[in-house]
Structure formats: C-alpha cells, structure tokens
N, CA, C and O atoms as a GROMACS GRO file, in nm:
protein
  500
    1UNK      N    1  -0.216  -1.527  -0.869
    1UNK     CA    2  -0.135  -1.445  -0.846
    1UNK      C    3  -0.029  -1.515  -0.727
    1UNK      O    4  -0.077  -1.572  -0.630
    2UNK      N    5   0.136  -1.503  -0.749
    2UNK     CA    6   0.224  -1.528  -0.666
    2UNK      C    7   0.262  -1.418  -0.565
    2UNK      O    8   0.287  -1.303  -0.603
    3UNK      N    9   0.268  -1.460  -0.412
    3UNK     CA   10   0.247  -1.363  -0.291
    3UNK      C   11   0.407  -1.349  -0.362
    3UNK      O   12   0.458  -1.440  -0.425
    4UNK      N   13   0.481  -1.200  -0.334
    4UNK     CA   14   0.646  -1.179  -0.332
    4UNK      C   15   0.650  -1.226  -0.225
    4UNK      O   16   0.576  -1.248  -0.129
    5UNK      N   17   0.837  -1.250  -0.288
    5UNK     CA   18   0.920  -1.348  -0.171
    5UNK      C   19   0.937  -1.265  -0.024
    5UNK      O   20   0.897  -1.152   0.004
    6UNK      N   21   0.995  -1.344   0.043
    6UNK     CA   22   0.995  -1.244   0.164
    6UNK      C   23   1.122  -1.233   0.184
    6UNK      O   24   1.216  -1.312   0.166
    7UNK      N   25   1.109  -1.046   0.253
    7UNK     CA   26   1.252  -1.029   0.285
    7UNK      C   27   1.320  -1.084   0.380
    7UNK      O   28   1.269  -1.134   0.481
    8UNK      N   29   1.496  -1.076   0.344
    8UNK     CA   30   1.551  -1.112   0.425
    8UNK      C   31   1.621  -1.001   0.489
    8UNK      O   32   1.593  -0.888   0.450
    9UNK      N   33   1.706  -1.016   0.579
    9UNK     CA   34   1.747  -0.896   0.676
    9UNK      C   35   1.828  -0.810   0.602
    9UNK      O   36   1.818  -0.688   0.618
   10UNK      N   37   1.894  -0.851   0.535
   10UNK     CA   38   1.957  -0.799   0.497
   10UNK      C   39   1.904  -0.604   0.430
   10UNK      O   40   1.934  -0.490   0.465
   11UNK      N   41   1.782  -0.692   0.278
   11UNK     CA   42   1.667  -0.579   0.237
   11UNK      C   43   1.581  -0.516   0.319
   11UNK      O   44   1.503  -0.439   0.262
   12UNK      N   45   1.570  -0.531   0.471
   12UNK     CA   46   1.461  -0.459   0.506
   12UNK      C   47   1.470  -0.350   0.538
   12UNK      O   48   1.589  -0.319   0.537
   13UNK      N   49   1.397  -0.255   0.574
   13UNK     CA   50   1.421  -0.103   0.522
   13UNK      C   51   1.532  -0.058   0.706
   13UNK      O   52   1.536  -0.108   0.818
   14UNK      N   53   1.590   0.038   0.647
   14UNK     CA   54   1.708   0.068   0.725
   14UNK      C   55   1.679   0.255   0.766
   14UNK      O   56   1.655   0.353   0.697
   15UNK      N   57   1.692   0.239   0.871
   15UNK     CA   58   1.585   0.410   0.882
   15UNK      C   59   1.718   0.472   0.998
   15UNK      O   60   1.765   0.439   1.107
   16UNK      N   61   1.732   0.556   0.917
   16UNK     CA   62   1.863   0.684   0.990
   16UNK      C   63   1.730   0.809   1.048
   16UNK      O   64   1.653   0.856   0.964
   17UNK      N   65   1.718   0.850   1.205
   17UNK     CA   66   1.661   0.918   1.237
   17UNK      C   67   1.746   1.007   1.221
   17UNK      O   68   1.864   0.974   1.239
   18UNK      N   69   1.712   1.167   1.177
   18UNK     CA   70   1.762   1.297   1.232
   18UNK      C   71   1.735   1.341   1.363
   18UNK      O   72   1.674   1.448   1.367
   19UNK      N   73   1.755   1.304   1.440
   19UNK     CA   74   1.751   1.460   1.580
   19UNK      C   75   1.772   1.535   1.560
   19UNK      O   76   1.768   1.549   1.682
   20UNK      N   77   1.800   1.634   1.521
   20UNK     CA   78   1.837   1.713   1.554
   20UNK      C   79   1.952   1.787   1.430
   20UNK      O   80   1.940   1.705   1.339
   21UNK      N   81   2.062   1.904   1.373
   21UNK     CA   82   2.114   1.880   1.308
   21UNK      C   83   2.255   1.826   1.337
   21UNK      O   84   2.351   1.842   1.412
   22UNK      N   85   2.202   1.738   1.215
   22UNK     CA   86   2.399   1.697   1.245
   22UNK      C   87   2.384   1.623   1.402
   22UNK      O   88   2.458   1.635   1.499
   23UNK      N   89   2.278   1.555   1.389
   23UNK     CA   90   2.210   1.415   1.524
   23UNK      C   91   2.168   1.350   1.485
   23UNK      O   92   2.046   1.341   1.498
   24UNK      N   93   2.254   1.239   1.394
   24UNK     CA   94   2.156   1.086   1.297
   24UNK      C   95   2.152   1.055   1.345
   24UNK      O   96   2.251   1.071   1.416
   25UNK      N   97   2.040   0.950   1.404
   25UNK     CA   98   2.069   0.755   1.566
   25UNK      C   99   1.968   0.689   1.426
   25UNK      O  100   1.857   0.720   1.383
   26UNK      N  101   2.091   0.566   1.378
   26UNK     CA  102   2.003   0.505   1.312
   26UNK      C  103   2.079   0.312   1.316
   26UNK      O  104   2.153   0.295   1.413
   27UNK      N  105   2.066   0.215   1.246
   27UNK     CA  106   2.135   0.079   1.238
   27UNK      C  107   2.291   0.095   1.338
   27UNK      O  108   2.319   0.079   1.457
   28UNK      N  109   2.325   0.113   1.282
   28UNK     CA  110   2.433   0.132   1.332
   28UNK      C  111   2.463   0.114   1.473
   28UNK      O  112   2.516   0.023   1.535
   29UNK      N  113   2.392   0.278   1.521
   29UNK     CA  114   2.458   0.299   1.654
   29UNK      C  115   2.371   0.215   1.718
   29UNK      O  116   2.435   0.142   1.793
   30UNK      N  117   2.264   0.196   1.720
   30UNK     CA  118   2.164   0.073   1.757
   30UNK      C  119   2.216  -0.055   1.749
   30UNK      O  120   2.187  -0.138   1.834
   31UNK      N  121   2.284  -0.078   1.664
   31UNK     CA  122   2.327  -0.242   1.635
   31UNK      C  123   2.498  -0.219   1.734
   31UNK      O  124   2.586  -0.305   1.743
   32UNK      N  125   2.498  -0.126   1.776
   32UNK     CA  126   2.644  -0.162   1.873
   32UNK      C  127   2.541  -0.093   2.030
   32UNK      O  128   2.599  -0.150   2.122
   33UNK      N  129   2.455  -0.028   2.078
   33UNK     CA  130   2.372  -0.036   2.200
   33UNK      C  131   2.338  -0.240   2.248
   33UNK      O  132   2.367  -0.322   2.335
   34UNK      N  133   2.308  -0.236   2.197
   34UNK     CA  134   2.227  -0.359   2.118
   34UNK      C  135   2.391  -0.458   2.164
   34UNK      O  136   2.339  -0.559   2.212
   35UNK      N  137   2.481  -0.471   2.170
   35UNK     CA  138   2.630  -0.540   2.161
   35UNK      C  139   2.720  -0.509   2.282
   35UNK      O  140   2.793  -0.581   2.350
   36UNK      N  141   2.680  -0.322   2.289
   36UNK     CA  142   2.722  -0.333   2.482
   36UNK      C  143   2.674  -0.373   2.559
   36UNK      O  144   2.712  -0.359   2.675
   37UNK      N  145   2.530  -0.465   2.509
   37UNK     CA  146   2.414  -0.521   2.621
   37UNK      C  147   2.424  -0.562   2.634
   37UNK      O  148   2.427  -0.585   2.755
   38UNK      N  149   2.465  -0.694   2.513
   38UNK     CA  150   2.529  -0.880   2.540
   38UNK      C  151   2.609  -0.872   2.537
   38UNK      O  152   2.670  -0.974   2.504
   39UNK      N  153   2.690  -0.751   2.567
   39UNK     CA  154   2.839  -0.840   2.641
   39UNK      C  155   2.944  -0.755   2.714
   39UNK      O  156   3.062  -0.790   2.714
   40UNK      N  157   2.888  -0.611   2.794
   40UNK     CA  158   2.878  -0.561   2.903
   40UNK      C  159   3.034  -0.541   2.839
   40UNK      O  160   3.135  -0.573   2.901
   41UNK      N  161   3.034  -0.487   2.713
   41UNK     CA  162   3.190  -0.396   2.682
   41UNK      C  163   3.210  -0.356   2.545
   41UNK      O  164   3.182  -0.410   2.438
   42UNK      N  165   3.281  -0.216   2.585
   42UNK     CA  166   3.274  -0.140   2.452
   42UNK      C  167   3.366  -0.212   2.377
   42UNK      O  168   3.347  -0.203   2.255
   43UNK      N  169   3.508  -0.315   2.432
   43UNK     CA  170   3.522  -0.323   2.323
   43UNK      C  171   3.502  -0.499   2.294
   43UNK      O  172   3.595  -0.568   2.254
   44UNK      N  173   3.441  -0.522   2.306
   44UNK     CA  174   3.388  -0.719   2.308
   44UNK      C  175   3.241  -0.673   2.261
   44UNK      O  176   3.146  -0.740   2.302
   45UNK      N  177   3.209  -0.533   2.158
   45UNK     CA  178   3.086  -0.541   2.161
   45UNK      C  179   3.125  -0.419   1.993
   45UNK      O  180   3.061  -0.395   1.891
   46UNK      N  181   3.276  -0.368   2.053
   46UNK     CA  182   3.334  -0.329   1.855
   46UNK      C  183   3.373  -0.438   1.777
   46UNK      O  184   3.363  -0.441   1.655
   47UNK      N  185   3.418  -0.533   1.849
   47UNK     CA  186   3.494  -0.683   1.786
   47UNK      C  187   3.391  -0.824   1.710
   47UNK      O  188   3.421  -0.918   1.636
   48UNK      N  189   3.238  -0.768   1.786
   48UNK     CA  190   3.089  -0.841   1.735
   48UNK      C  191   3.112  -0.747   1.628
   48UNK      O  192   3.125  -0.815   1.527
   49UNK      N  193   3.125  -0.606   1.595
   49UNK     CA  194   3.064  -0.490   1.504
   49UNK      C  195   3.125  -0.563   1.394
   49UNK      O  196   3.060  -0.581   1.291
   50UNK      N  197   3.254  -0.610   1.406
   50UNK     CA  198   3.404  -0.527   1.339
   50UNK      C  199   3.424  -0.446   1.280
   50UNK      O  200   3.451  -0.440   1.161
   51UNK      N  201   3.408  -0.331   1.390
   51UNK     CA  202   3.475  -0.198   1.370
   51UNK      C  203   3.555  -0.160   1.547
   51UNK      O  204   3.520  -0.213   1.653
   52UNK      N  205   3.670  -0.050   1.526
   52UNK     CA  206   3.732  -0.135   1.626
   52UNK      C  207   3.754  -0.021   1.777
   52UNK      O  208   3.712   0.092   1.754
   53UNK      N  209   3.789  -0.034   1.862
   53UNK     CA  210   3.770   0.052   2.016
   53UNK      C  211   3.694   0.162   1.957
   53UNK      O  212   3.578   0.178   1.920
   54UNK      N  213   3.812   0.240   1.961
   54UNK     CA  214   3.754   0.371   1.922
   54UNK      C  215   3.659   0.395   1.843
   54UNK      O  216   3.566   0.462   1.888
   55UNK      N  217   3.653   0.346   1.698
   55UNK     CA  218   3.471   0.371   1.661
   55UNK      C  219   3.427   0.365   1.754
   55UNK      O  220   3.417   0.473   1.812
   56UNK      N  221   3.372   0.236   1.831
   56UNK     CA  222   3.222   0.187   1.928
   56UNK      C  223   3.306   0.336   2.043
   56UNK      O  224   3.241   0.438   2.019
   57UNK      N  225   3.432   0.370   2.157
   57UNK     CA  226   3.395   0.471   2.161
   57UNK      C  227   3.358   0.617   2.160
   57UNK      O  228   3.316   0.720   2.214
   58UNK      N  229   3.414   0.540   2.044
   58UNK     CA  230   3.355   0.775   2.000
   58UNK      C  231   3.220   0.801   1.935
   58UNK      O  232   3.178   0.910   1.895
   59UNK      N  233   3.138   0.641   1.931
   59UNK     CA  234   3.016   0.653   1.845
   59UNK      C  235   2.934   0.671   2.034
   59UNK      O  236   2.852   0.760   2.058
   60UNK      N  237   2.978   0.574   2.137
   60UNK     CA  238   2.906   0.626   2.238
   60UNK      C  239   2.892   0.745   2.257
   60UNK      O  240   2.778   0.791   2.258
   61UNK      N  241   2.997   0.824   2.276
   61UNK     CA  242   3.054   0.902   2.341
   61UNK      C  243   2.957   1.085   2.281
   61UNK      O  244   2.900   1.185   2.324
   62UNK      N  245   2.996   1.022   2.171
   62UNK     CA  246   2.915   1.094   2.066
   62UNK      C  247   2.698   1.140   2.117
   62UNK      O  248   2.628   1.241   2.123
   63UNK      N  249   2.676   0.981   2.141
   63UNK     CA  250   2.587   0.916   2.169
   63UNK      C  251   2.499   1.023   2.321
   63UNK      O  252   2.418   1.116   2.328
   64UNK      N  253   2.580   0.933   2.420
   64UNK     CA  254   2.624   1.012   2.598
   64UNK      C  255   2.579   1.194   2.576
   64UNK      O  256   2.479   1.247   2.624
   65UNK      N  257   2.688   1.263   2.489
   65UNK     CA  258   2.669   1.385   2.479
   65UNK      C  259   2.538   1.420   2.445
   65UNK      O  260   2.466   1.495   2.512
   66UNK      N  261   2.496   1.346   2.303
   66UNK     CA  262   2.366   1.442   2.216
   66UNK      C  263   2.248   1.367   2.333
   66UNK      O  264   2.143   1.431   2.332
   67UNK      N  265   2.244   1.243   2.434
   67UNK     CA  266   2.157   1.268   2.452
   67UNK      C  267   2.134   1.302   2.616
   67UNK      O  268   2.232   1.266   2.682
   68UNK      N  269   2.015   1.371   2.706
   68UNK     CA  270   1.988   1.469   2.877
   68UNK      C  271   2.016   1.395   2.936
   68UNK      O  272   2.009   1.431   3.054
   69UNK      N  273   2.070   1.230   2.917
   69UNK     CA  274   2.115   1.158   3.014
   69UNK      C  275   2.192   1.027   2.961
   69UNK      O  276   2.118   0.984   2.872
   70UNK      N  277   2.310   0.937   2.972
   70UNK     CA  278   2.359   0.862   2.963
   70UNK      C  279   2.304   0.714   2.944
   70UNK      O  280   2.241   0.633   3.013
   71UNK      N  281   2.377   0.718   2.778
   71UNK     CA  282   2.337   0.578   2.747
   71UNK      C  283   2.393   0.414   2.739
   71UNK      O  284   2.342   0.303   2.723
   72UNK      N  285   2.496   0.458   2.756
   72UNK     CA  286   2.644   0.369   2.851
   72UNK      C  287   2.725   0.415   2.938
   72UNK      O  288   2.801   0.510   2.922
   73UNK      N  289   2.707   0.333   3.058
   73UNK     CA  290   2.795   0.387   3.181
   73UNK      C  291   2.896   0.303   3.131
   73UNK      O  292   2.896   0.236   3.028
   74UNK      N  293   3.003   0.317   3.236
   74UNK     CA  294   3.130   0.248   3.293
   74UNK      C  295   3.014   0.111   3.365
   74UNK      O  296   2.895   0.126   3.394
   75UNK      N  297   3.075   0.020   3.375
   75UNK     CA  298   3.048  -0.101   3.491
   75UNK      C  299   3.170  -0.145   3.612
   75UNK      O  300   3.285  -0.187   3.600
   76UNK      N  301   3.094  -0.116   3.720
   76UNK     CA  302   3.206  -0.202   3.767
   76UNK      C  303   3.266  -0.343   3.819
   76UNK      O  304   3.167  -0.401   3.863
   77UNK      N  305   3.393  -0.437   3.837
   77UNK     CA  306   3.334  -0.546   3.853
   77UNK      C  307   3.354  -0.622   3.731
   77UNK      O  308   3.333  -0.575   3.619
   78UNK      N  309   3.416  -0.794   3.764
   78UNK     CA  310   3.429  -0.870   3.672
   78UNK      C  311   3.537  -0.895   3.681
   78UNK      O  312   3.607  -0.839   3.766
   79UNK      N  313   3.587  -0.989   3.592
   79UNK     CA  314   3.771  -1.066   3.650
   79UNK      C  315   3.931  -0.893   3.518
   79UNK      O  316   4.052  -0.871   3.506
   80UNK      N  317   3.838  -0.854   3.482
   80UNK     CA  318   3.940  -0.754   3.386
   80UNK      C  319   3.869  -0.576   3.456
   80UNK      O  320   3.870  -0.475   3.386
   81UNK      N  321   3.806  -0.580   3.626
   81UNK     CA  322   3.758  -0.460   3.640
   81UNK      C  323   3.693  -0.380   3.619
   81UNK      O  324   3.682  -0.272   3.678
   82UNK      N  325   3.601  -0.444   3.471
   82UNK     CA  326   3.543  -0.334   3.462
   82UNK      C  327   3.482  -0.331   3.347
   82UNK      O  328   3.499  -0.449   3.317
   83UNK      N  329   3.410  -0.277   3.241
   83UNK     CA  330   3.344  -0.296   3.104
   83UNK      C  331   3.298  -0.168   3.065
   83UNK      O  332   3.386  -0.082   3.071
   84UNK      N  333   3.105  -0.100   2.998
   84UNK     CA  334   3.022  -0.101   3.035
   84UNK      C  335   2.891  -0.215   2.996
   84UNK      O  336   2.865  -0.332   2.965
   85UNK      N  337   2.830  -0.071   3.029
   85UNK     CA  338   2.677  -0.110   3.112
   85UNK      C  339   2.592  -0.008   3.005
   85UNK      O  340   2.622   0.111   3.007
   86UNK      N  341   2.520  -0.041   2.940
   86UNK     CA  342   2.327  -0.005   2.904
   86UNK      C  343   2.312   0.060   2.989
   86UNK      O  344   2.321   0.013   3.102
   87UNK      N  345   2.282   0.200   2.969
   87UNK     CA  346   2.174   0.191   3.101
   87UNK      C  347   2.046   0.199   3.082
   87UNK      O  348   2.001   0.176   2.970
   88UNK      N  349   1.976   0.228   3.172
   88UNK     CA  350   1.805   0.215   3.188
   88UNK      C  351   1.765   0.335   3.076
   88UNK      O  352   1.656   0.323   3.021
   89UNK      N  353   1.853   0.455   3.038
   89UNK     CA  354   1.811   0.553   2.983
   89UNK      C  355   1.807   0.530   2.817
   89UNK      O  356   1.732   0.574   2.730
   90UNK      N  357   1.945   0.424   2.813
   90UNK     CA  358   1.968   0.409   2.684
   90UNK      C  359   1.916   0.296   2.665
   90UNK      O  360   1.900   0.282   2.544
   91UNK      N  361   1.857   0.148   2.763
   91UNK     CA  362   1.766   0.075   2.694
   91UNK      C  363   1.617   0.168   2.598
   91UNK      O  364   1.582   0.151   2.482
   92UNK      N  365   1.576   0.236   2.673
   92UNK     CA  366   1.408   0.360   2.636
   92UNK      C  367   1.557   0.405   2.464
   92UNK      O  368   1.542   0.359   2.351
   93UNK      N  369   1.629   0.461   2.489
   93UNK     CA  370   1.680   0.500   2.345
   93UNK      C  371   1.660   0.421   2.220
   93UNK      O  372   1.610   0.449   2.111
   94UNK      N  373   1.737   0.264   2.289
   94UNK     CA  374   1.674   0.150   2.137
   94UNK      C  375   1.613   0.120   2.139
   94UNK      O  376   1.588   0.104   2.019
   95UNK      N  377   1.484   0.057   2.227
   95UNK     CA  378   1.336   0.020   2.267
   95UNK      C  379   1.278   0.156   2.176
   95UNK      O  380   1.188   0.093   2.120
   96UNK      N  381   1.264   0.293   2.122
   96UNK     CA  382   1.211   0.399   2.059
   96UNK      C  383   1.250   0.353   1.957
   96UNK      O  384   1.181   0.298   1.872
   97UNK      N  385   1.361   0.372   1.956
   97UNK     CA  386   1.480   0.344   1.781
   97UNK      C  387   1.382   0.194   1.735
   97UNK      O  388   1.310   0.176   1.637
   98UNK      N  389   1.412   0.118   1.834
   98UNK     CA  390   1.293  -0.029   1.710
   98UNK      C  391   1.199  -0.088   1.691
   98UNK      O  392   1.182  -0.195   1.632
   99UNK      N  393   1.072   0.038   1.784
   99UNK     CA  394   0.928   0.049   1.782
   99UNK      C  395   0.985   0.164   1.619
   99UNK      O  396   0.908   0.150   1.524
  100UNK      N  397   1.066   0.232   1.602
  100UNK     CA  398   1.020   0.295   1.471
  100UNK      C  399   1.120   0.285   1.368
  100UNK      O  400   1.167   0.379   1.304
  101UNK      N  401   1.149   0.162   1.357
  101UNK     CA  402   1.285   0.014   1.265
  101UNK      C  403   1.120  -0.033   1.217
  101UNK      O  404   1.086  -0.021   1.100
  102UNK      N  405   1.024  -0.089   1.326
  102UNK     CA  406   0.885  -0.170   1.278
  102UNK      C  407   0.810  -0.101   1.254
  102UNK      O  408   0.763  -0.131   1.144
  103UNK      N  409   0.756  -0.003   1.302
  103UNK     CA  410   0.631   0.086   1.241
  103UNK      C  411   0.654   0.153   1.089
  103UNK      O  412   0.555   0.200   1.032
  104UNK      N  413   0.763   0.155   1.035
  104UNK     CA  414   0.823   0.235   0.950
  104UNK      C  415   0.826   0.084   0.832
  104UNK      O  416   0.829   0.111   0.712
  105UNK      N  417   0.825  -0.041   0.866
  105UNK     CA  418   0.894  -0.126   0.862
  105UNK      C  419   0.733  -0.182   0.745
  105UNK      O  420   0.702  -0.190   0.626
  106UNK      N  421   0.673  -0.208   0.884
  106UNK     CA  422   0.498  -0.296   0.801
  106UNK      C  423   0.474  -0.156   0.744
  106UNK      O  424   0.402  -0.175   0.646
  107UNK      N  425   0.504   0.005   0.761
  107UNK     CA  426   0.395   0.022   0.705
  107UNK      C  427   0.442   0.084   0.582
  107UNK      O  428   0.394   0.191   0.545
  108UNK      N  429   0.547   0.013   0.504
  108UNK     CA  430   0.640   0.026   0.395
  108UNK      C  431   0.615  -0.084   0.306
  108UNK      O  432   0.624  -0.110   0.186
  109UNK      N  433   0.564  -0.162   0.460
  109UNK     CA  434   0.555  -0.333   0.379
  109UNK      C  435   0.503  -0.393   0.239
  109UNK      O  436   0.550  -0.497   0.193
  110UNK      N  437   0.362  -0.292   0.152
  110UNK     CA  438   0.338  -0.380   0.036
  110UNK      C  439   0.394  -0.270  -0.081
  110UNK      O  440   0.409  -0.286  -0.202
  111UNK      N  441   0.414  -0.175  -0.013
  111UNK     CA  442   0.577  -0.144  -0.155
  111UNK      C  443   0.664  -0.174  -0.162
  111UNK      O  444   0.710  -0.193  -0.274
  112UNK      N  445   0.762  -0.202  -0.018
  112UNK     CA  446   0.847  -0.322  -0.003
  112UNK      C  447   0.927  -0.430  -0.122
  112UNK      O  448   1.021  -0.460  -0.196
  113UNK      N  449   0.734  -0.464  -0.033
  113UNK     CA  450   0.748  -0.652  -0.200
  113UNK      C  451   0.696  -0.611  -0.277
  113UNK      O  452   0.633  -0.714  -0.304
  114UNK      N  453   0.659  -0.536  -0.352
  114UNK     CA  454   0.608  -0.450  -0.479
  114UNK      C  455   0.815  -0.438  -0.560
  114UNK      O  456   0.882  -0.506  -0.638
  115UNK      N  457   0.835  -0.317  -0.483
  115UNK     CA  458   1.027  -0.369  -0.518
  115UNK      C  459   1.033  -0.434  -0.534
  115UNK      O  460   1.040  -0.444  -0.657
  116UNK      N  461   1.038  -0.524  -0.488
  116UNK     CA  462   1.116  -0.663  -0.456
  116UNK      C  463   1.116  -0.730  -0.552
  116UNK      O  464   1.210  -0.784  -0.610
  117UNK      N  465   0.961  -0.728  -0.581
  117UNK     CA  466   0.941  -0.886  -0.647
  117UNK      C  467   0.925  -0.846  -0.804
  117UNK      O  468   0.879  -0.915  -0.894
  118UNK      N  469   0.993  -0.673  -0.810
  118UNK     CA  470   0.990  -0.619  -0.960
  118UNK      C  471   1.147  -0.649  -1.030
  118UNK      O  472   1.176  -0.634  -1.148
  119UNK      N  473   1.270  -0.712  -0.884
  119UNK     CA  474   1.409  -0.636  -0.908
  119UNK      C  475   1.402  -0.753  -1.058
  119UNK      O  476   1.314  -0.837  -1.074
  120UNK      N  477   1.476  -0.736  -1.118
  120UNK     CA  478   1.549  -0.774  -1.287
  120UNK      C  479   1.600  -0.929  -1.234
  120UNK      O  480   1.565  -1.038  -1.280
  121UNK      N  481   1.703  -0.898  -1.109
  121UNK     CA  482   1.732  -1.006  -1.041
  121UNK      C  483   1.668  -1.036  -0.888
  121UNK      O  484   1.690  -0.970  -0.787
  122UNK      N  485   1.568  -1.174  -0.904
  122UNK     CA  486   1.452  -1.153  -0.722
  122UNK      C  487   1.560  -1.255  -0.635
  122UNK      O  488   1.632  -1.351  -0.663
  123UNK      N  489   1.523  -1.173  -0.508
  123UNK     CA  490   1.671  -1.284  -0.467
  123UNK      C  491   1.609  -1.399  -0.349
  123UNK      O  492   1.525  -1.423  -0.262
  124UNK      N  493   1.756  -1.456  -0.449
  124UNK     CA  494   1.738  -1.638  -0.416
  124UNK      C  495   1.645  -1.698  -0.244
  124UNK      O  496   1.698  -1.720  -0.135
  125UNK      N  497   1.520  -1.706  -0.278
  125UNK     CA  498   1.434  -1.780  -0.160
  125UNK      C  499   1.501  -1.870  -0.002
  125UNK      O  500   1.423  -1.921   0.078
   0.00000   0.00000   0.00000
C-alpha cells in the first residue's frame, strides 16, 4: 500500500477558536501577529499579508480589546519614529494558538491523509 501524499501548507488543518461569543481567533490574526513581530510595523505586516493598514489596525485593536493585556503596542524609535511591536503577552497568545494548531493537526493526521488520498484529483506532489 502506497502512503498518502504529504500535505502542503495550503491543505493543512485551519483552526479558528471561538474564545467567547463573537471573539474568534484564527490563522489570519496569528499570521498578522507574526508579521508584526517580524517587521516591527502594522503597515508592513499588512502589506506582507495583502491587507490594508486599516484592516490590520482594526484586527489589532480588536485583539487588544478582547484580551486582558495588549498583544501589540506602539514601538518607539527607528527612522520614522515608531512602529508596532508584539508584546510579551502577545507572543504568549501567538505561541498558545500555534500549539493548538499543531496538536489539532497531529490528532487529525490519519483522517486528513485518508481524505486527501481519496480526492478525485490528488494534489500534485
């Protein structure tokens, strides 16, 4: 029996956690937090992800309002005088979400491989 093909990132399990009614946290917000961490800027993070600054700002404002501590804070310095930085609490939120993703993907691996192996048109290797 040939093992099912490996899944590529576009086929992996995507988890959205409803933290409370009307308070979702999913891959888009996690990707935004990572991009802010990596770029030091909400605008640059938005560009990296193909979203407007306004959308990035609105998502960050919602996350900051929904959690007990800010996940992103203004950062001082730099050529233009500022930017944004992931807070230590934000890094912990991001790590917790990525752990949930990894555990869910590991728990569902057999079933996901089976489903992918039984697609009418298998994904290209």
